[in-house]
C-alpha distance (Angstrom), angle and dihedral (degrees) to the residues before:
residue distance angle dihedral
X1 . . .
X2 3.73 . .
X3 3.67 111.4 .
X4 3.85 91.2 -145.3
X5 3.73 93.1 72.0
X6 3.85 87.8 58.5
X7 3.74 94.6 52.4
X8 3.95 109.1 118.9
X9 3.81 135.3 171.1
X10 3.84 97.4 -114.0
X11 3.80 82.5 163.1
X12 3.63 139.6 12.2
X13 3.86 130.1 -149.0
X14 3.76 123.9 -106.5
X15 3.78 108.7 173.5
X16 3.73 105.8 -55.3
X17 3.84 94.9 -22.3
X18 3.80 129.1 89.9
X19 3.84 109.5 -136.1
X20 3.86 113.9 -155.9
X21 3.71 118.1 -119.3
X22 3.85 135.2 143.1
X23 3.84 108.0 44.7
X24 3.66 91.7 2.7
X25 3.71 117.9 54.8
X26 3.85 154.2 -39.0
X27 3.82 136.2 -93.7
X28 3.70 131.3 -137.0
X29 3.89 117.1 -163.6
X30 3.71 114.7 -163.8
X31 3.74 112.5 -126.5
X32 3.81 105.2 -114.9
X33 3.92 89.5 -153.7
X34 3.81 97.0 -170.6
X35 3.90 95.2 57.5
X36 3.70 141.8 13.7
X37 3.83 97.7 -107.0
X38 3.78 93.2 109.6
X39 3.74 91.4 51.7
X40 3.74 91.1 51.6
X41 3.81 90.2 47.8
X42 3.85 89.5 51.5
X43 3.76 90.1 49.6
X44 3.85 91.9 48.6
X45 3.82 90.8 50.8
X46 3.86 93.1 48.9
X47 3.84 89.6 49.1
X48 3.73 89.4 51.4
X49 3.77 91.1 52.1
X50 3.83 89.4 53.5
X51 3.78 95.4 46.0
X52 3.75 94.8 52.1
X53 3.80 96.6 44.7
X54 3.77 123.8 75.5
X55 3.73 110.9 -98.2
X56 3.78 113.5 -88.5
X57 3.80 94.5 11.9
X58 3.93 96.0 96.4
X59 3.81 122.2 60.5
X60 3.91 118.8 -165.3
X61 3.73 120.6 -148.4
X62 3.81 109.9 -163.0
X63 3.78 128.3 -162.8
X64 3.88 115.2 176.4
X65 3.78 107.3 179.5
X66 3.88 92.7 175.0
X67 3.83 95.9 46.8
X68 3.74 90.4 -126.0
X69 3.75 94.4 157.4
X70 3.73 92.5 -118.8
X71 3.78 93.3 143.2
X72 3.82 101.1 40.2
X73 3.86 95.7 97.0
X74 3.84 88.7 56.6
X75 3.74 100.2 59.7
X76 3.80 91.8 104.4
X77 3.96 89.9 68.2
X78 3.90 89.3 88.1
X79 3.80 94.7 49.2
X80 3.80 90.8 91.4
X81 3.74 98.1 68.1
X82 3.83 94.7 -99.9
X83 3.83 122.5 99.2
X84 3.77 97.0 -122.3
X85 3.77 95.9 152.9
X86 3.79 121.6 49.7
X87 3.76 126.2 -176.8
X88 3.84 125.5 -143.9
X89 3.92 98.4 -163.6
X90 3.87 96.3 179.0
X91 3.64 141.0 29.5
X92 3.69 89.9 -103.9
X93 3.82 89.4 54.2
X94 3.75 90.3 50.9
X95 3.79 91.3 48.6
X96 3.74 89.3 52.0
X97 3.80 92.9 48.4
X98 3.83 92.4 48.9
X99 3.91 88.8 51.2
X100 3.89 86.7 51.7
X101 3.87 88.7 50.9
X102 3.73 89.4 50.2
X103 3.84 91.8 54.4
X104 3.93 87.1 45.2
X105 3.75 91.6 54.7
X106 3.81 89.9 50.7
X107 3.79 94.4 46.1
X108 3.92 90.2 49.9
X109 3.75 90.8 50.5
X110 3.78 89.0 48.1
X111 3.82 89.7 55.4
X112 3.85 99.2 42.3
X113 3.79 93.3 43.0
X114 3.74 92.7 -167.8
X115 3.80 93.3 -58.8
X116 3.79 91.9 125.0
X117 3.77 139.6 19.9
X118 3.69 96.0 -115.1
X119 3.85 143.7 -9.2
X120 3.69 97.5 -88.6
X121 3.75 89.7 54.4
X122 3.69 92.9 46.8
X123 3.73 92.7 49.7
X124 3.84 90.1 51.6
X125 3.63 91.4 49.7
X126 3.81 98.4 53.5
X127 3.79 91.2 33.3
X128 3.85 94.6 -132.2
X129 3.88 132.1 100.1
X130 3.69 97.2 -108.1
X131 3.91 114.6 -173.5
X132 3.74 117.0 -22.3
X133 3.78 143.4 -91.3
X134 3.78 123.4 -107.2
X135 3.79 130.6 -163.5
X136 3.80 112.5 -168.0
X137 3.94 112.3 -163.7
X138 3.60 115.3 -165.8
X139 3.85 118.4 -172.1
X140 3.83 109.2 -175.2
X141 3.64 142.9 95.5
X142 3.73 95.4 -73.7
X143 3.95 93.1 -157.6
X144 3.75 88.8 55.3
X145 3.72 95.6 54.9
X146 3.93 116.5 103.2
X147 3.76 111.8 -85.6
X148 3.86 92.4 -118.1
X149 3.76 89.4 56.6
X150 3.72 92.0 47.0
X151 3.91 89.7 49.9
X152 3.76 91.8 50.5
X153 3.83 91.7 49.4
X154 3.79 91.2 49.1
X155 3.90 90.8 53.0
X156 3.81 90.7 47.2
X157 3.75 94.2 47.7
X158 3.71 86.8 60.3
X159 3.74 102.2 39.6
X160 3.85 102.5 25.2
X161 3.81 107.9 72.8
X162 3.72 97.3 60.0
X163 3.74 88.2 51.5
X164 3.82 91.9 51.6
X165 3.84 95.0 -99.6
X166 3.86 109.4 119.7
X167 3.86 128.5 172.4
X168 3.70 133.8 -143.4
X169 3.78 114.5 -165.2
X170 3.82 123.6 -164.3
X171 3.76 103.6 -168.6
X172 3.76 145.0 111.4
X173 3.76 112.0 -88.9
X174 3.94 92.5 -142.8
X175 3.78 114.1 126.7
X176 3.87 89.1 4.7
X177 3.77 115.1 133.0
X178 3.84 115.5 -112.7
X179 3.87 92.4 -129.0
X180 3.79 86.2 61.3
X181 3.79 93.7 47.9
X182 3.82 92.6 47.4
X183 3.83 88.4 64.5
X184 3.78 90.2 66.5
X185 3.74 138.3 50.5
X186 3.80 102.7 -109.4
X187 3.93 113.9 -139.1
X188 3.67 126.7 -175.2
X189 3.95 128.7 -172.8
X190 3.72 128.3 -160.7
X191 3.86 126.9 165.6
X192 3.89 88.6 -11.0
X193 3.78 92.6 -53.7
X194 3.80 118.4 122.2
X195 3.91 122.4 -153.8
X196 3.77 136.2 172.2
X197 3.80 123.5 -120.5
X198 3.87 92.0 -83.0
X199 3.81 89.3 55.5
X200 3.75 95.9 -108.0
X201 3.81 111.1 153.9
X202 3.83 111.6 -117.9
X203 3.79 101.0 170.6
X204 3.82 134.0 5.2
X205 3.88 118.4 -156.5
X206 3.88 89.0 11.9
X207 3.92 108.1 -150.7
X208 3.81 100.9 -121.5
X209 3.84 109.0 -165.3
X210 3.76 116.8 -122.2
X211 3.72 124.0 -113.4
X212 3.81 89.6 -108.2
X213 3.76 90.0 54.2
X214 3.83 94.1 50.9
X215 3.83 89.0 48.4
X216 3.75 92.9 50.2
X217 3.91 91.5 45.3
X218 3.75 89.5 52.4
X219 3.79 93.7 51.3
X220 3.78 89.5 44.8
X221 3.83 91.8 55.3
X222 3.74 91.8 47.2
X223 3.95 92.7 48.8
X224 3.82 90.2 48.9
X225 3.84 89.9 51.2
X226 3.72 87.5 56.3
X227 3.81 95.7 50.5
X228 3.81 102.2 33.5
X229 3.72 110.4 107.7
X230 3.74 116.5 -121.4
X231 3.77 119.4 -113.5
X232 3.70 105.8 -126.4
X233 3.72 135.8 -154.6
X234 3.89 106.8 -130.0
X235 3.80 114.8 -127.0
X236 3.87 94.1 -121.1
X237 3.93 88.6 57.3
X238 3.88 90.8 66.3
X239 4.00 97.1 26.1
X240 3.77 112.1 36.1
X241 3.74 113.6 -143.2
X242 3.73 104.0 -137.9
X243 3.75 118.5 159.6
X244 3.76 91.0 -159.4
X245 3.85 90.1 56.4
X246 3.85 100.0 37.5
X247 3.75 116.3 120.8
X248 3.92 90.6 -0.7
X249 3.94 94.9 114.7
X250 3.83 117.6 102.6
X251 3.87 117.9 -137.7
X252 3.89 91.9 -158.8
X253 3.87 91.1 109.0
X254 3.79 99.8 30.1
X255 3.88 142.5 -64.4
X256 3.83 124.5 -84.3
X257 3.63 129.6 -163.4
X258 3.79 138.0 -179.6
X259 3.83 122.6 -135.6
X260 3.82 107.6 164.6
X261 3.63 151.5 -42.5
X262 3.81 133.6 -63.2
X263 3.75 105.7 -164.5
X264 3.83 103.1 -49.9
X265 3.77 95.2 -25.5
X266 3.85 125.8 92.5
X267 3.73 112.2 -119.7
X268 3.91 112.0 -130.3
X269 3.79 129.1 180.0
X270 3.81 123.2 -158.5
X271 3.85 122.2 -157.5
X272 3.69 117.2 -164.1
X273 3.75 94.4 38.1
X274 3.86 102.6 156.1
X275 3.70 93.1 -171.8
X276 3.78 97.0 60.5
X277 3.82 94.6 20.8
X278 3.70 95.2 -123.0
X279 3.88 107.1 157.5
X280 3.84 105.8 137.0
X281 3.75 139.0 37.5
X282 3.82 141.3 -153.3
X283 3.76 126.4 -149.4
X284 3.84 126.1 -171.0
X285 3.73 135.8 168.3
X286 3.84 140.5 146.7
X287 3.72 123.3 -100.8
X288 3.71 113.4 -67.3
X289 3.87 95.9 12.6
X290 3.80 95.2 112.6
X291 3.73 108.5 -93.3
X292 3.83 95.8 141.3
X293 3.79 89.4 46.8
X294 3.74 90.5 52.0
X295 3.84 93.7 49.0
X296 3.85 87.9 49.8
X297 3.69 93.7 51.0
X298 3.85 90.2 48.4
X299 3.87 94.0 50.0
X300 3.80 95.1 45.1
X301 3.86 91.9 47.1
X302 3.81 89.1 53.0
X303 3.76 95.6 46.6
X304 3.77 93.1 48.7
X305 3.80 90.0 55.0
X306 3.87 101.9 39.0
X307 3.83 129.8 48.9
X308 3.93 118.6 -131.7
X309 3.89 84.8 -101.9
X310 3.84 89.3 61.7
X311 3.74 99.1 38.7
X312 3.75 136.8 34.6
X313 3.82 124.4 -174.9
X314 3.73 131.5 -150.0
X315 3.83 107.3 -171.3
X316 3.89 123.2 -171.1
X317 3.79 125.5 177.1
X318 3.90 115.2 -173.8
X319 3.83 93.8 -162.2
X320 3.63 134.3 38.0
X321 3.81 97.6 -25.1
X322 3.89 93.9 -143.1
X323 3.79 92.1 134.3
X324 3.86 92.3 56.6
X325 3.85 100.1 41.2
X326 3.86 94.7 87.7
X327 3.77 89.4 59.9
X328 3.84 93.4 60.0
X329 3.67 126.3 83.8
X330 3.90 110.6 -62.8
X331 3.66 133.5 -153.1
X332 3.79 91.9 -93.8
X333 3.79 89.5 52.4
X334 3.97 95.7 -105.5
X335 3.75 123.2 134.0
X336 3.77 138.0 164.2
X337 3.94 100.6 -80.9
X338 3.69 94.4 -154.6
X339 3.71 94.4 59.1
X340 3.87 117.6 96.0
X341 3.82 101.1 169.8
X342 3.78 129.8 20.3
X343 3.83 124.2 -174.8
X344 3.75 113.3 -160.6
X345 3.96 111.0 -172.2
X346 3.74 82.9 -8.5
X347 3.86 121.6 -156.9
X348 3.87 121.7 -125.6
X349 3.69 85.6 -119.3
X350 3.72 90.6 53.7
X351 3.78 91.2 52.3
X352 3.78 90.0 52.8
X353 3.78 90.3 49.6
X354 3.85 91.8 54.3
X355 3.74 91.9 48.8
X356 3.74 89.9 50.4
X357 3.88 92.1 47.2
X358 3.96 88.6 51.7
X359 3.77 89.1 48.8
X360 3.75 85.3 57.9
X361 3.76 92.5 50.8
X362 3.87 87.0 47.0
X363 3.86 92.9 55.6
X364 3.82 92.5 46.4
X365 3.73 91.5 53.0
X366 3.72 94.3 46.1
X367 3.85 90.3 52.8
X368 3.93 88.1 50.2
X369 3.80 89.7 51.1
X370 3.79 93.0 48.8
X371 3.76 89.4 51.6
X372 3.80 90.6 54.3
X373 3.73 95.6 43.7
X374 3.83 96.8 -114.0
X375 3.85 133.3 114.6
X376 3.81 107.2 -145.2
X377 3.69 145.9 19.0
X378 3.92 92.0 -95.1
X379 3.75 92.3 57.0
X380 3.86 91.5 42.9
X381 3.82 92.9 53.5
X382 3.87 90.2 45.1
X383 3.80 91.3 52.0
X384 3.78 95.6 40.7
X385 3.76 107.4 36.7
X386 3.77 92.8 172.3
X387 3.76 96.0 50.8
X388 3.81 120.8 106.9
X389 3.71 115.3 -132.8
X390 3.77 121.9 146.1
X391 3.60 129.3 -153.2
X392 3.90 111.5 -116.4
X393 3.69 124.8 -139.6
X394 3.77 121.4 -165.7
X395 3.81 115.1 -165.7
X396 3.81 117.0 -169.3
X397 3.77 113.8 -172.7
X398 3.90 116.1 -160.8
X399 3.78 85.6 9.9
X400 3.78 90.8 170.7
X401 3.85 90.6 74.6
X402 3.78 88.5 70.4
X403 3.99 83.5 73.4
X404 3.80 96.9 38.3
X405 3.76 92.9 121.1
X406 3.81 134.2 42.2
X407 3.73 98.6 -120.9
X408 3.76 144.9 108.9
X409 3.94 91.1 -82.0
X410 3.73 91.0 53.9
X411 3.71 94.1 48.9
X412 3.74 92.1 48.1
X413 3.81 93.4 49.4
X414 3.73 91.9 50.6
X415 3.87 94.0 48.8
X416 3.89 89.8 49.2
X417 3.71 95.3 46.3
X418 3.81 94.2 48.8
X419 3.81 92.9 48.5
X420 3.89 91.4 42.8
X421 3.95 93.4 56.4
X422 3.84 88.5 47.8
X423 3.91 98.1 43.7
X424 3.77 111.4 24.5
X425 3.90 94.3 72.2
X426 3.82 93.2 79.1
X427 3.84 91.0 57.0
X428 3.74 94.2 46.4
X429 3.81 95.5 -106.2
X430 3.78 114.3 139.8
X431 3.81 133.1 -171.9
X432 3.78 133.0 -148.0
X433 3.79 115.1 -172.8
X434 3.79 119.9 -165.6
X435 3.77 128.6 -169.2
X436 3.71 145.3 160.4
X437 3.77 91.4 -141.7
X438 3.83 138.0 14.7
X439 3.74 93.9 -168.2
X440 3.79 127.4 106.6
X441 3.88 97.6 19.2
X442 3.75 98.3 139.1
X443 3.85 91.6 -178.4
X444 3.72 87.2 62.4
X445 3.78 101.5 47.5
X446 3.82 124.7 111.0
X447 3.80 117.3 -0.7
X448 3.89 94.8 -5.3
X449 3.86 90.8 60.0
X450 3.76 93.4 40.6
X451 3.84 89.6 48.2
X452 3.91 89.5 50.9
X453 3.81 103.2 41.0
X454 3.82 94.0 40.7
X455 3.76 87.9 67.3
X456 3.82 93.6 51.9
X457 3.81 110.5 77.3
X458 3.90 94.4 160.7
X459 3.90 109.5 79.8
X460 3.87 120.0 174.6
X461 3.82 109.6 -174.2
X462 3.72 121.8 -171.6
X463 3.72 122.0 -166.0
X464 3.84 110.6 -49.3
X465 3.84 143.7 142.1
X466 3.57 121.7 -65.9
X467 3.80 91.7 -106.0
X468 3.87 91.9 52.2
X469 3.74 90.7 47.0
X470 3.76 88.5 55.3
X471 3.92 91.3 43.5
X472 3.96 89.2 54.5
X473 3.77 105.4 34.0
X474 3.84 101.7 23.5
X475 3.76 141.1 -91.0
X476 3.91 93.4 -71.3
X477 3.92 97.0 43.9
X478 3.81 116.3 80.8
X479 3.74 95.2 156.1
X480 3.82 95.3 120.5
X481 3.81 92.2 60.3
X482 3.77 91.4 67.9
X483 3.77 102.0 47.6
X484 3.78 132.2 115.1
X485 3.84 123.5 -121.9
X486 3.84 112.0 -74.5
X487 3.81 90.6 18.6
X488 3.80 121.0 115.0
X489 3.66 139.7 -177.1
X490 3.71 108.9 -125.0
X491 3.89 110.8 -157.8
X492 3.84 122.7 173.1
X493 3.86 95.8 178.9
X494 3.81 105.6 70.0
X495 3.83 92.3 -83.8
X496 3.78 96.9 -54.4
X497 3.90 102.6 168.8
X498 3.83 93.1 -132.6
X499 3.83 89.4 59.4
X500 3.82 96.7 57.0
X501 3.80 116.2 125.8
X502 3.82 113.8 -170.0
X503 3.68 100.3 -143.7
X504 3.88 133.8 -172.0
X505 3.71 107.4 -136.4
X506 3.87 117.1 -134.8
X507 3.79 120.2 -118.3
X508 3.77 118.9 -104.0
X509 3.72 96.8 -143.9
X510 3.82 111.5 -171.9
X511 3.73 91.9 -153.1
X512 3.77 87.1 68.0
X513 3.79 102.0 30.2
X514 3.80 98.7 45.9
X515 3.80 93.2 62.0
X516 3.84 90.0 41.1
X517 3.89 88.8 58.5
X518 3.76 90.7 52.5
X519 3.71 90.9 50.8
X520 3.72 89.7 54.1
X521 3.89 92.8 46.7
X522 3.92 91.2 51.1
X523 3.75 90.5 49.4
X524 3.89 93.0 49.4
X525 3.74 94.2 62.5
X526 3.83 112.7 -173.0
X527 3.77 94.9 18.6
X528 3.74 115.5 154.1
X529 3.82 115.3 -120.1
X530 3.80 114.0 -114.8
X531 3.72 121.6 -96.8
X532 3.94 102.4 -106.4
X533 3.81 121.3 -157.1
X534 3.71 115.7 -167.6
X535 3.73 114.9 -176.3
X536 3.80 93.3 -150.6
X537 3.92 97.4 48.3
X538 3.90 113.0 119.9
X539 3.84 116.8 -132.0
X540 3.71 123.3 -136.7
X541 3.67 129.4 -162.2
X542 3.75 90.5 -123.8
X543 3.77 87.7 65.3
X544 3.71 87.1 73.0
X545 3.85 121.5 94.1
X546 3.79 92.0 -140.2
X547 3.71 99.1 -177.7
X548 3.65 95.8 47.8
X549 3.84 88.8 49.5
X550 3.72 91.3 54.7
X551 3.80 91.6 50.8
X552 3.63 93.7 47.9
X553 3.87 95.0 51.0
X554 3.79 92.9 36.4
X555 3.85 94.8 -126.6
X556 3.77 143.1 23.9
X557 3.85 115.3 -36.9
X558 3.64 129.4 -178.3
X559 3.88 108.4 -124.0
X560 3.82 105.5 -140.1
X561 3.72 105.2 177.3
X562 3.75 144.6 -63.3
X563 3.79 118.5 -58.4
X564 3.84 115.2 -120.5
X565 3.84 96.8 -117.1
X566 3.76 148.1 85.5
X567 3.76 108.2 -52.0
X568 3.88 95.0 19.7
X569 3.77 93.1 -124.3
X570 3.74 118.9 -170.5
X571 3.76 114.7 -98.7
X572 3.88 105.6 -137.6
X573 3.88 134.6 174.9
X574 3.73 113.7 -146.5
X575 3.88 110.1 -129.8
X576 3.78 98.0 -144.0
X577 3.73 126.4 166.0
X578 3.84 92.7 -94.6
X579 3.69 129.6 116.8
X580 3.72 112.4 -88.0
X581 3.78 101.3 22.7
X582 3.82 94.7 136.0
X583 3.85 127.2 112.3
X584 3.77 125.7 -129.5
X585 3.85 119.7 -166.2
X586 3.88 115.8 -164.8
X587 3.84 130.4 -167.2
X588 3.70 145.4 23.0
X589 3.81 130.8 -64.2
X590 3.69 127.0 66.1
X591 3.83 94.9 -17.4
X592 3.92 94.2 128.0
X593 3.82 87.0 58.5
X594 3.59 89.1 48.2
X595 3.78 96.4 51.9
X596 3.74 92.7 41.9
X597 3.76 91.2 51.2
X598 3.83 91.4 50.1
X599 3.75 90.9 53.2
X600 3.79 94.4 48.7
X601 3.83 91.2 49.3
X602 3.90 89.5 49.3
X603 3.85 87.7 51.9
X604 3.73 90.4 48.9
X605 3.87 89.1 56.4
X606 3.92 91.9 64.7
X607 3.69 120.2 110.0
X608 3.95 129.0 -160.8
X609 3.75 92.8 -82.7
X610 3.87 98.9 52.7
X611 3.70 126.5 101.7
X612 3.73 109.0 -157.1
X613 3.76 128.6 -177.0
X614 3.84 124.7 -169.9
X615 3.74 124.0 -164.8
X616 3.83 115.4 -167.3
X617 3.84 113.9 -155.8
X618 3.69 103.1 -165.3
X619 3.79 115.5 -160.5
X620 3.75 95.0 151.4
X621 3.72 125.3 122.7
X622 3.86 108.9 -104.7
X623 3.73 115.6 -106.1
X624 3.81 135.9 145.8
X625 3.63 93.5 -106.4
X626 3.83 93.2 51.5
X627 3.76 92.8 45.0
X628 3.79 89.4 54.5
X629 3.75 92.7 48.0
X630 3.66 92.1 47.2
X631 3.83 95.2 51.4
X632 3.84 91.8 48.3
X633 3.86 90.6 47.8
X634 3.73 89.8 50.5
X635 3.91 93.3 47.9
X636 3.94 89.5 52.0
X637 3.82 93.3 48.0
X638 3.81 95.5 44.7
X639 3.84 89.6 59.0
X640 3.82 87.4 64.7
X641 3.79 107.5 31.4
X642 3.70 147.5 -28.3
X643 3.70 121.5 -40.7
X644 3.87 137.5 -165.2
X645 3.65 128.5 175.6
X646 3.77 115.3 -153.0
X647 3.82 116.3 -159.0
X648 3.83 118.1 -137.6
X649 3.76 98.1 -99.5
X650 3.74 92.5 53.4
X651 3.78 97.6 45.1
X652 3.92 96.2 96.0
X653 3.75 92.5 54.9
X654 3.84 92.0 44.3
X655 3.81 90.2 54.6
X656 3.82 92.5 47.5
X657 3.89 88.5 50.4
X658 3.86 92.1 48.3
X659 3.71 91.3 53.6
X660 3.76 94.5 43.5
X661 3.94 90.8 47.6
X662 3.75 99.8 44.8
X663 3.92 108.2 18.3
X664 3.75 103.4 32.7
X665 3.81 109.5 -112.9
X666 3.80 114.2 131.0
X667 3.68 110.7 -94.7
X668 3.91 127.5 -137.1
X669 3.67 123.8 -142.6
X670 3.77 112.1 -0.2
X671 3.75 114.1 -117.0
X672 3.75 98.0 -169.7
X673 3.86 138.5 -91.1
X674 3.71 125.6 -75.6
X675 3.77 114.6 -85.4
X676 3.67 123.4 -114.2
X677 3.83 114.8 -86.5
X678 3.85 113.9 -77.5
X679 3.83 95.2 24.7
X680 3.87 124.2 111.5
X681 3.75 131.2 -158.2
X682 3.89 111.1 -163.2
X683 3.71 98.8 179.6
X684 3.94 106.2 52.2
X685 3.68 131.2 -104.1
X686 3.83 122.3 16.9
X687 3.78 134.5 -157.7
X688 3.76 97.9 -92.2
X689 3.90 117.4 127.7
X690 3.68 115.5 -80.2
X691 3.94 117.1 -105.6
X692 3.85 114.2 -113.3
X693 3.69 113.0 -111.2
X694 3.81 92.9 -164.0
X695 3.71 94.3 92.1
X696 3.72 120.3 26.4
X697 3.76 114.7 -127.4
X698 3.85 116.7 -116.1
X699 3.69 113.5 -140.0
X700 3.87 116.9 -137.3
X701 3.74 119.4 -125.3
X702 3.75 89.6 -99.4
X703 3.78 94.3 51.7
X704 3.69 123.5 86.8
X705 3.88 134.2 176.9
X706 3.85 117.2 -155.2
X707 3.82 114.2 -166.5
X708 3.86 107.4 -158.6
X709 3.77 114.7 -162.6
X710 3.75 117.6 -166.8
X711 3.78 119.0 -172.0
X712 3.93 92.1 -12.2
X713 3.87 92.2 169.9
X714 3.92 85.9 76.6
X715 3.82 93.1 58.8
X716 3.79 96.2 98.4
X717 3.80 99.2 -172.1
X718 3.75 105.7 40.1
X719 3.83 106.4 167.9
X720 3.78 124.4 -123.6
X721 3.78 86.2 -113.2
X722 3.72 88.8 76.4
X723 3.88 88.8 73.2
X724 3.81 88.5 56.4
X725 3.77 92.1 47.9
X726 3.92 89.2 54.1
X727 3.71 96.1 43.0
X728 3.85 102.7 39.7
X729 3.78 100.8 21.9
X730 3.91 99.2 82.4
X731 3.77 93.0 58.6
X732 3.73 90.0 56.5
X733 3.67 95.1 45.0
X734 3.69 99.7 -94.5
X735 3.75 118.3 124.5
X736 3.81 128.7 -172.7
X737 3.76 119.8 -147.1
X738 3.73 106.1 -176.7
X739 3.82 140.2 170.4
X740 3.70 127.2 -147.9
X741 3.78 127.1 172.2
X742 3.87 95.8 -150.7
X743 3.80 132.7 36.6
X744 3.84 92.3 -133.9
X745 3.75 91.8 56.7
X746 3.86 89.9 53.8
X747 3.78 91.6 47.1
X748 3.83 90.6 51.3
X749 3.86 90.5 57.1
X750 3.82 106.2 27.3
X751 3.93 92.8 39.4
X752 3.67 131.5 -118.1
X753 3.81 95.4 -65.9
X754 3.91 88.8 36.4
X755 3.82 91.1 122.8
X756 3.74 88.5 69.1
X757 3.72 89.2 70.4
X758 3.76 93.4 54.6
X759 3.75 113.7 66.3
X760 3.84 90.0 172.2
X761 3.72 116.4 66.3
X762 3.73 127.7 173.9
X763 3.87 125.0 -174.7
X764 3.86 124.6 -163.0
X765 3.95 120.5 165.6
X766 3.79 104.4 -6.6
X767 3.69 138.7 137.2
X768 3.89 116.7 -89.0
X769 3.69 97.6 -117.1
X770 3.72 93.1 54.5
X771 3.69 91.0 48.5
X772 3.81 89.7 53.9
X773 3.86 90.5 52.3
X774 3.82 95.2 47.0
X775 3.83 93.9 47.1
X776 3.87 90.7 39.6
X777 3.84 91.3 -130.1
X778 3.82 114.8 124.0
X779 3.84 92.8 -166.0
X780 3.79 97.3 40.8
X781 3.84 113.3 132.9
X782 3.71 116.8 -162.2
X783 3.82 125.4 167.5
X784 3.80 110.5 -153.3
X785 3.82 110.9 -136.0
X786 3.77 139.2 161.5
X787 3.88 120.0 -70.7
X788 3.78 92.5 7.5
X789 3.76 134.4 99.4
X790 3.81 137.8 177.5
X791 3.77 114.8 -119.9
X792 3.81 131.8 -171.6
X793 3.82 127.5 174.0
X794 3.71 101.1 -170.2
X795 3.88 91.8 -159.6
X796 3.87 96.8 49.3
X797 3.82 105.9 23.5
X798 3.72 130.8 67.6
X799 3.79 94.1 -155.4
X800 3.90 140.0 2.0
X801 3.82 115.2 -83.0
X802 3.69 134.0 -168.3
X803 3.78 117.2 -111.1
X804 3.78 138.4 -179.5
X805 3.94 103.9 -111.9
X806 3.68 124.3 -152.6
X807 3.88 105.1 -86.3
X808 3.68 102.4 163.2
X809 3.85 132.1 62.6
X810 3.87 121.3 -164.4
X811 3.87 99.9 -150.6
X812 3.81 111.3 41.5
X813 3.87 119.9 88.0
X814 3.75 131.6 177.9
X815 3.85 142.6 74.8
X816 3.77 132.1 -23.2
X817 3.74 125.8 -62.8
């Protein structure tokens, strides 16, 4: 421990005398009334207290009733990011500050527990900057202060100094009781000479600092606070790393983790405490105050104590996900063996899916409990000692983002979370919610918020604003507003001020924790890596197990993307020979990649007995990027069936011929027959003999025709036969998979009721009103965003759902889209 951080102004120098102060006593400076010398002396004494105490270890609370400007030169103290100077502007503010100092004295006494005579001695003994020093400077006519304030000051004059709370009063002593004055060293100044109450001269020609010197000192202290290295508590100090004790703890009666020190004691929190009904926890803290560090300490403490059979972790981060990345599978193959699901940059929909998944676990466990005649996990573990049933901990970082929008997803998330904190405890499932802010969450106002936070007795509040301190700890508890970085108020009684423990949080040093995680991984041989959901990961059609998908759905199915949920299963639309089994894609963005990927995945589903034909209707604007993609698409499709690419100008004739060939309408000009499997025409119709339209062809069960329409809104003369192709084609084994940028373009080609022919609809970047029409939901709210699409299969899905579409393609190369 650096001794510098323990440096404190136990005394300050007045002439040749040392005047006791922090940890020792109080000072009363007699108001000189006729000049400003007493103010200058008070400023000099405050400056000495700041100089002689390590930067950031002393906070000054200032009350200037006469507006003397005593504190004006000290404004720069707050320039370093720490609130070292706090103003009490009114008597009410002063009373509130004194109440807080009363609580501070009680907290320090609880920490020291009589082990030392005062806070400086205790700090030196434990070799750590426990708690903090306060200098309360009151410039006012003491006798005119309200009696309750005078009474509080007298009590604090007696009890405060030993607890690190000292007072400096600048006031006239007239009408002030002697018993009050006896609690302070009384100083007077006249003509530059400083004396004590008895008249003894302490300093002649006292060197009062100039205003510039005071300003410079204030800024110097602030700058040193910014650059001063924090003294940290090593992780091993609060969580012993003992190979012999590792994973020996049982979670039958709850899970306990350590996070830091309260004085000389290690602060531990237990979830699953049936006696005190502590099952869930809330963590808050402003940006840069150590929330990620705290979460990491908590997780590593738990994983050092409990084996993966005793503890399972579900970890969600709704922002960058940096905290959770080390727990995912690394380059060397290692991962956190306790983790089952990890959400990096998690979607709100993914958060909902995790809660739904855990409700499934909850229901399964309750059925098991019922079968064994018990009510909860503790009773089950007691009745079945050999049974394996882990505790489950769900950690949700930035959980407030689940309710960031007023929509159905937000309401669903709020409902699930409120029910989860109330019900999950019996099944041994606990929730830790972390957030920078609790304000502004409309989904959690009123009864919803009360229902949630009423089930969360454990509150851990890092440094934050006064409003956020009240939101976390309660309207009467502002302790979190006065913390230092990497300190937290740990409160296990719903924020009751009397239960505050000002805790120094341990340091989650990756140089220690990284090797520790690898040790756990090696020990947990055969453990399955966690399912990792990363909101920004691009999906490719090669990620689809096409053959397995076909077996599962018993026929061809169009893979449309990954579901936003635990496991990330592929959302697929069966392309059966039923009316309406076509796919319509709407909007702008990576839709060409999506449609090309769907086609390639369909081709990959083919087996040796299938006969597939792909007709590519190309309405796209020519570009190098599109030509590369089209060529790569054709190569993949040609490996599994017959392919023909139709240029935009030839699309109307091709559609007429398709209808005439397979549905029975008389065709117009022949555009050529399908090529043999494996061949590819890049430039439209060939010279092969025309197919007869007299008798429509009937496709066998193992024959399929997939019509792939790219940029169809640019086909200006789409024939009416296209509507018949869409409506009658699926029953004959012909499926249209088309992309339109705008809904009116689709309607002009497919007809006013054209959507009836497309059971499967996907929306990318599209205006809100069109989305409502496509999804047949007048109150639907969908916010288009990158790497997401809204999917609805009207035959197989109750409601539209957000999916991760295919937004990358392995083969194409070239310029932008």
